[in-house]
C-alpha positions as CSV (number, residue, x, y, z in Angstrom):
1,M,183.1,70.4,122.1
2,K,180.2,68.2,122.9
3,C,177.2,68.2,120.6
4,N,173.8,67.4,122.1
5,R,171.7,65.4,119.8
6,P,168.0,64.8,120.2
7,Q,167.3,61.4,121.7
8,G,164.3,59.2,122.5
9,R,160.8,60.7,122.1
10,F,162.2,64.1,121.0
11,L,164.1,62.5,118.1
12,L,161.1,60.6,117.0
13,F,158.9,63.7,116.9
14,S,161.7,65.7,115.2
15,L,161.9,63.0,112.5
16,L,158.1,62.8,112.2
17,G,158.0,66.6,111.8
18,L,160.5,66.4,109.0
19,F,158.4,63.8,107.1
20,L,155.1,65.7,107.7
21,S,156.4,69.2,106.9
22,N,158.2,68.3,103.7
23,P,155.8,66.9,101.1
24,S,158.6,66.6,98.5
25,V,160.3,63.9,100.7
26,A,160.1,60.6,98.8
27,A,158.0,57.8,100.3
28,P,160.0,56.0,103.1
29,D,161.9,52.9,102.1
30,F,160.7,50.6,104.9
31,D,163.0,47.8,103.8
32,K,166.1,50.0,104.3
33,L,164.7,51.5,107.5
34,Q,163.9,48.1,109.0
35,N,167.2,46.7,108.0
36,K,169.0,49.6,109.7
37,A,166.9,49.3,112.8
38,F,167.3,45.5,113.2
39,G,170.2,44.6,110.8
40,T,173.8,44.4,111.9
41,K,175.4,45.5,115.2
42,K,176.9,48.4,113.2
43,T,173.5,49.8,112.3
44,K,171.3,48.8,115.3
45,G,170.5,51.7,117.5
46,L,167.7,53.8,118.9
47,Q,168.0,56.5,116.2
48,H,167.3,53.9,113.5
49,L,164.4,52.4,115.4
50,N,163.0,56.0,115.9
51,A,163.4,56.7,112.2
52,L,161.5,53.5,111.3
53,W,158.6,54.4,113.6
54,A,158.6,58.1,112.6
55,A,158.3,57.0,109.0
56,A,155.4,54.7,109.9
57,Y,153.6,57.4,111.7
58,S,154.2,59.9,108.9
59,L,152.2,57.8,106.4
60,K,148.7,58.8,105.3
61,S,147.4,55.4,106.2
62,W,148.1,52.0,107.6
63,E,146.6,49.1,105.8
64,F,145.0,46.2,107.8
65,P,143.9,43.0,106.1
66,I,140.4,41.9,107.2
67,H,139.4,38.3,107.6
68,P,137.6,37.1,104.4
69,K,134.6,35.8,106.4
70,S,134.0,39.1,108.1
71,S,132.1,42.1,106.7
72,L,133.0,45.7,106.4
73,K,130.2,46.5,108.8
74,K,131.9,44.3,111.5
75,P,135.5,43.9,110.3
76,A,137.6,41.3,112.0
77,P,141.3,41.7,111.5
78,I,143.6,38.9,110.3
79,V,145.1,37.6,113.6
80,V,148.1,35.4,113.7
81,T,149.4,33.5,116.8
82,L,153.1,33.4,117.4
83,D,154.6,32.1,120.6
84,G,151.2,31.9,122.1
85,K,150.4,35.6,121.5
86,K,147.9,37.1,119.1
87,W,149.1,39.7,116.6
88,V,147.2,41.8,114.1
89,L,148.9,42.3,110.7
90,A,149.4,45.8,109.3
91,F,151.1,47.1,106.1
92,T,152.7,50.4,105.1
93,D,151.4,50.2,101.6
94,G,148.8,48.5,99.4
95,K,151.3,46.6,97.3
96,R,152.6,44.7,100.3
97,L,149.0,44.2,101.6
98,Q,147.9,42.8,98.2
99,A,150.9,40.5,98.0
100,L,149.8,38.9,101.3
101,L,146.1,38.7,100.4
102,K,147.0,37.0,97.0
103,K,149.5,34.6,98.6
104,Q,146.9,33.5,101.1
105,G,144.1,33.2,98.5
106,W,142.1,36.0,100.0
107,A,142.3,38.2,96.8
108,N,142.2,37.5,93.1
109,K,141.4,39.3,89.8
110,K,137.7,39.6,90.7
111,S,138.2,40.7,94.3
112,P,141.1,42.7,95.8
113,G,140.3,41.2,99.2
114,L,139.0,43.0,102.3
115,F,141.1,45.6,104.2
116,L,140.8,48.7,106.3
117,S,142.8,51.8,105.6
118,M,143.3,54.1,108.6
119,T,145.4,57.1,109.5
120,P,148.2,56.0,111.9
121,L,146.3,57.8,114.8
122,K,143.1,56.0,114.1
123,G,145.0,52.7,113.5
124,K,146.7,53.1,116.9
125,L,143.4,53.7,118.6
126,W,141.8,50.7,116.9
127,L,144.7,48.5,117.9
128,E,144.4,49.7,121.5
129,R,140.7,48.6,121.5
130,L,141.8,45.3,120.1
131,G,144.4,45.0,122.9
132,K,141.6,45.1,125.4
133,L,140.1,42.1,123.6
134,G,143.3,40.0,124.0
135,I,145.4,41.0,121.0
136,H,149.0,41.3,122.0
137,G,150.5,43.4,119.2
138,V,150.9,44.5,115.7
139,R,153.2,43.1,113.0
140,F,154.0,45.5,110.2
141,N,155.0,44.3,106.7
142,E,155.1,40.7,107.8
143,G,158.0,39.0,106.1
144,K,161.7,39.5,105.6
145,Y,161.6,43.3,106.3
146,G,158.8,43.2,108.9
147,W,158.8,44.6,112.4
148,F,156.4,44.5,115.3
149,S,155.4,46.1,118.6
150,P,153.2,45.1,121.5
151,I,150.1,47.3,121.5
152,V,150.9,48.6,125.0
153,Q,154.2,50.1,123.6
154,L,152.5,52.0,120.7
155,E,151.7,54.9,123.0
156,P,155.3,55.5,124.1
157,I,156.4,55.3,120.5
């Protein structure tokens, strides 16, 4: 007997619904999710990638570091250039964000550094506006367990 499993966009929204409808679910472990999505041949697969993005969209907020020379009235995101493409950094939690800000010297004991905290929907819309200004994509949790997406692919996700 063949069992039909949800795939693609339906699976993503099913997983997202699970996270949103069950407040007792522990915070997602993004290191494990990212490792499953991009780790070994054994774990790589669409269902793991969908689970990673579903967890990201289930968060209350995405955290975006803001350039230290910008202001909160006119925030400029931290932009990195890799392979000739511009990327905005984003984080799934404040702890990861603060680690980057401190490592770069943009935060200290007197100042936590500048950042924007947005719901995933508002964050996606903000990124789409930045895409029209030449930003190629977003890099989440930059580092060993980071992942990325071109901005034009955020909508299909």
